[in-house]
Every structure is written in structure tokens, then in C-alpha cells.
C-alpha positions as CSV (number, residue, x, y, z in Angstrom):
1,M,0.0,0.2,0.2
2,T,1.3,3.2,-0.9
3,I,0.6,6.4,1.5
4,T,1.6,10.1,1.2
5,R,2.7,12.3,4.6
6,Y,4.6,14.8,5.0
7,G,8.2,15.0,6.0
8,Q,11.3,17.4,6.4
9,P,11.2,20.8,4.8
10,C,12.1,21.1,1.7
11,P,16.2,22.7,0.9
12,L,14.8,25.0,-1.3
13,C,12.0,27.1,0.1
14,D,11.5,25.2,3.5
15,E,7.8,23.8,3.3
16,L,7.5,20.1,4.3
17,L,7.5,17.4,1.8
18,L,5.4,15.2,0.3
19,L,6.7,11.7,1.0
20,D,5.1,8.8,-1.1
21,V,5.7,6.3,1.2
22,L,5.2,2.0,0.3
23,Q,4.4,0.1,3.3
24,V,4.4,-3.7,3.6
25,R,2.0,-5.9,5.2
26,S,1.7,-9.1,6.7
27,A,-1.7,-11.0,7.0
28,Q,-0.7,-11.7,10.4
29,S,-0.5,-8.3,11.5
30,D,-2.9,-5.2,11.1
31,F,0.6,-2.9,10.9
32,P,2.8,-2.4,8.6
33,T,6.3,-4.5,9.1
34,A,8.1,-2.3,6.5
35,E,8.2,1.1,5.2
36,R,10.6,2.4,2.4
37,I,9.9,6.3,1.4
38,T,9.7,5.7,-2.8
39,R,9.5,9.4,-3.3
40,R,10.2,12.9,-2.3
41,R,8.2,15.9,-3.6
42,C,7.7,19.8,-3.4
43,P,4.9,21.0,-5.7
44,D,6.5,24.4,-6.0
45,C,10.3,23.4,-6.6
46,Q,9.7,20.8,-8.5
47,T,8.5,22.4,-11.7
48,A,9.3,26.1,-11.0
49,R,13.0,25.0,-10.7
50,P,14.3,21.3,-11.3
51,E,17.8,21.7,-11.7
52,P,18.2,23.2,-8.2
53,W,15.6,20.7,-7.0
54,A,17.3,17.7,-8.7
55,K,20.7,18.6,-7.5
56,A,19.6,19.5,-3.6
57,M,17.4,15.8,-3.4
58,R,21.4,14.9,-5.2
59,D,23.2,16.6,-2.5
60,R,20.7,15.5,0.4
61,Y,19.2,12.1,0.1
62,G,21.5,10.7,-3.0
63,D,18.1,10.7,-5.3
64,A,15.9,13.3,-7.9
């Protein structure tokens, strides 16, 4: 199951990042057994400043 939640502030504008989180669940448990962030988004910076956004994400998290 994929959910979206807020994360740390954006390195370019200090708004909270939107995190797409993949939750792995098992049939034996009501709670997620593992979570993995699949994408980080800042709608304003990602569209208005794509090159600085990609560089900031690579520098901070190792992804774009």
C-alpha cells in the first residue's frame, strides 16, 4: 500500500516535503511490517526550479 505523508522541510523553500511511502503489510499483522520512501516531492520547487531541485535531492538524499 502506498501512502503520502509530510516529511522534513524542503531544502530550497522550507515547506514540508510530501513523501510517498510504500508500506508492506502481512496477513498476520494489522500494522505495517516495513516502510520505504519511494519519492519525495515539493510541488512548488519541483516544477518552478527543476535543476536546483534535482541537485538538492541528490546532495541530501542521494536521489532526485
